[in-house]
C-alpha positions in Angstrom: 0.1 0.2 0.2 3.2 2.2 0.9 4.5 1.6 -2.4 1.4 2.5 -4.2 1.3 5.7 -2.2 4.2 6.3 -3.0 4.1 5.7 -7.1 0.9 7.8 -7.1 2.7 10.8 -4.9 5.3 10.1 -7.6 3.3 10.7 -10.6 1.2 13.6 -9.4 4.4 15.8 -8.6 5.6 14.5 -12.4 2.6 15.8 -13.9 2.9 18.9 -11.7 6.3 19.6 -12.9 5.5 19.0 -16.5 2.5 21.2 -16.4 4.3 23.9 -15.0 7.0 23.7 -17.6 4.5 23.5 -20.1 3.1 26.9 -19.2 6.6 28.7 -19.0 6.7 28.0 -22.7 3.1 29.5 -23.9 3.5 32.6 -26.2 4.7 36.0 -25.4 2.1 38.6 -25.4 3.1 41.4 -27.4 1.2 44.4 -27.4 0.7 47.8 -30.1 1.5 50.2 -26.7 5.0 51.6 -26.6 7.6 52.8 -29.6 8.6 51.5 -32.6 10.6 52.6 -35.2 9.8 52.7 -38.7 12.8 50.5 -40.7 11.4 50.1 -44.2 8.6 51.5 -46.5 8.2 49.8 -49.4 6.6 51.2 -51.9 4.0 49.6 -54.2 2.2 51.8 -56.0 3.6 56.2 -55.5 1.0 58.7 -56.7 2.6 62.0 -57.1 0.3 65.1 -57.0 1.9 67.9 -59.2 3.6 70.0 -57.0 7.2 68.9 -56.9 7.4 66.3 -54.5 3.9 66.8 -53.0 3.5 62.4 -52.3 3.2 60.5 -49.5 7.0 59.1 -50.4 8.6 62.4 -49.9 6.6 62.6 -46.9 7.3 58.9 -45.0 11.0 59.2 -45.4 11.3 61.5 -43.0 9.1 59.3 -40.3 10.9 57.6 -37.7 8.7 55.9 -36.4 5.3 55.7 -34.0 4.6 55.6 -30.7 1.0 54.0 -29.6 0.2 55.2 -26.0 -2.1 53.1 -23.5 -4.1 56.4 -23.5 -5.5 55.9 -27.1 -3.1 58.8 -27.5 -0.8 58.0 -30.4 2.4 60.0 -31.8 4.4 60.1 -35.3 8.1 60.7 -35.0 9.2 62.9 -37.3 12.8 63.1 -38.3 14.4 65.8 -36.1 10.9 67.0 -34.9 11.3 68.8 -38.5 7.1 69.5 -38.5 7.2 70.2 -34.4 4.8 67.9 -33.7 7.1 65.2 -32.1 5.3 66.1 -28.5 2.2 64.3 -30.5 -0.4 67.9 -29.2 -1.4 70.7 -31.2 -0.9 74.0 -30.6 -4.1 73.7 -28.1 -2.5 71.1 -26.2 -5.3 68.7 -27.8 -3.8 65.3 -29.4 -3.0 65.4 -32.6 -3.5 61.7 -33.6 -5.1 59.0 -32.0 -5.3 54.8 -32.3 -7.9 52.2 -31.7 -7.5 48.6 -31.6 -4.8 45.7 -30.8 -1.7 44.4 -32.4 -3.6 42.4 -34.3 -6.1 45.0 -35.9 -5.8 48.9 -35.3 -6.4 52.4 -36.7 -4.3 55.3 -36.5 -6.7 58.8 -36.8 -5.6 62.2 -37.1 -8.8 64.9 -36.9 -7.7 67.8 -37.7 -5.9 67.1 -40.9 -4.5 70.8 -40.0 -2.3 70.4 -36.9 0.3 68.7 -39.9 -0.3 71.5 -42.6 -2.6 68.5 -44.3 0.1 66.2 -44.9 -0.5 62.3 -43.8 1.6 61.0 -41.6 -0.1 57.9 -40.9 -1.1 54.8 -42.3 -4.5 54.0 -43.3 -6.1 50.9 -44.7 -4.0 48.6 -42.7 -4.2 45.0 -44.2 -2.0 41.8 -43.9 -0.5 41.9 -40.3 2.1 39.9 -39.8 4.0 39.8 -36.1 7.5 37.9 -35.5 10.3 38.2 -33.7 13.5 38.7 -35.5 16.9 38.8 -33.7 15.6 39.1 -30.4 12.9 42.3 -31.4 9.1 42.5 -32.6 8.9 43.2 -35.9 5.4 44.2 -37.6 4.8 44.3 -40.9 1.6 45.1 -42.9 0.1 46.3 -46.1 -1.1 50.0 -45.9 -2.5 53.2 -48.3 -1.2 56.4 -47.8 -3.0 59.7 -47.3 -1.8 60.8 -51.1 -3.2 57.7 -52.8 0.2 55.6 -52.4 0.3 52.1 -50.8 3.4 50.8 -49.4 4.2 48.0 -47.3 5.6 49.0 -43.5 8.0 47.2 -41.5 8.1 48.8 -37.8 10.3 47.5 -35.1 9.3 47.7 -31.1 12.6 49.5 -29.2 13.4 52.8 -28.6 12.8 55.4 -31.3 15.9 56.9 -32.5 14.6 60.2 -34.2 17.5 60.5 -36.3 16.7 57.7 -38.3 14.7 57.8 -41.5 13.2 54.9 -42.7 14.9 52.4 -45.8 13.0 53.4 -48.7 11.8 51.1 -51.4 10.2 50.8 -54.8 8.8 47.2 -55.3 11.7 45.9 -53.6 14.2 48.0 -55.4 16.1 51.0 -53.0 15.1 54.1 -54.4 16.5 57.7 -54.3 14.8 59.8 -51.1 13.0 63.3 -52.3 15.4 65.0 -49.6 12.7 67.8 -49.7 13.3 69.3 -45.8 16.9 69.3 -46.5 17.4 71.8 -48.8 
C-alpha cells in the first residue's frame, strides 16, 4: 500500500512539474503600446500630385516611427522633429493622433489634418499584419494605403525610436532615392 501511495504521489509531482514547465513555454504576449521604429517602407505604388515632391513617398521618408500610448493617443515621430509635432499635441495642447484596436487590428486617426499642414503622416487601411520576433525584437509588417493615394508595406520594430533615423525607402523591393525635400 505504501508503495502504491509513493508511486501515486510521484506521478502527481511529475505531472505538476510538467504542467508548470509547459506554462513557461506559452507564447509571449505582444502589445501595440510602446515605441515602434519605422525601419522600411516598400512602396508598391507612388502617387504624385503635381507640385514637386508632393507625394506620400516624400513625406514618409521623414517618419522615424510611431508611439502608441495606453490612453489611446499616438505620436508620429518625425526625423529631428522637422514639423514640430513630436510632442504629439497641437498648438492648443490637444492630441494630434489617436489609435484604436490592438496589434492584430488597429487604426490611427488624425481628426484635424490642419495640425500637420494637411500632410498625412499615418498609414490608412492597414491590412496583412504580420508579427514576428527577429533578432530578439518584435517586428510588425503590414500593407497600407497612404493619404495621397500611394500604397506601401511598412516594417516596424518595437524599440526606442531614434529620431535621427529615416526608414529605408524601396519601390517594389528596389532602392529608391529619397526626395530630401526638407534637406535643402
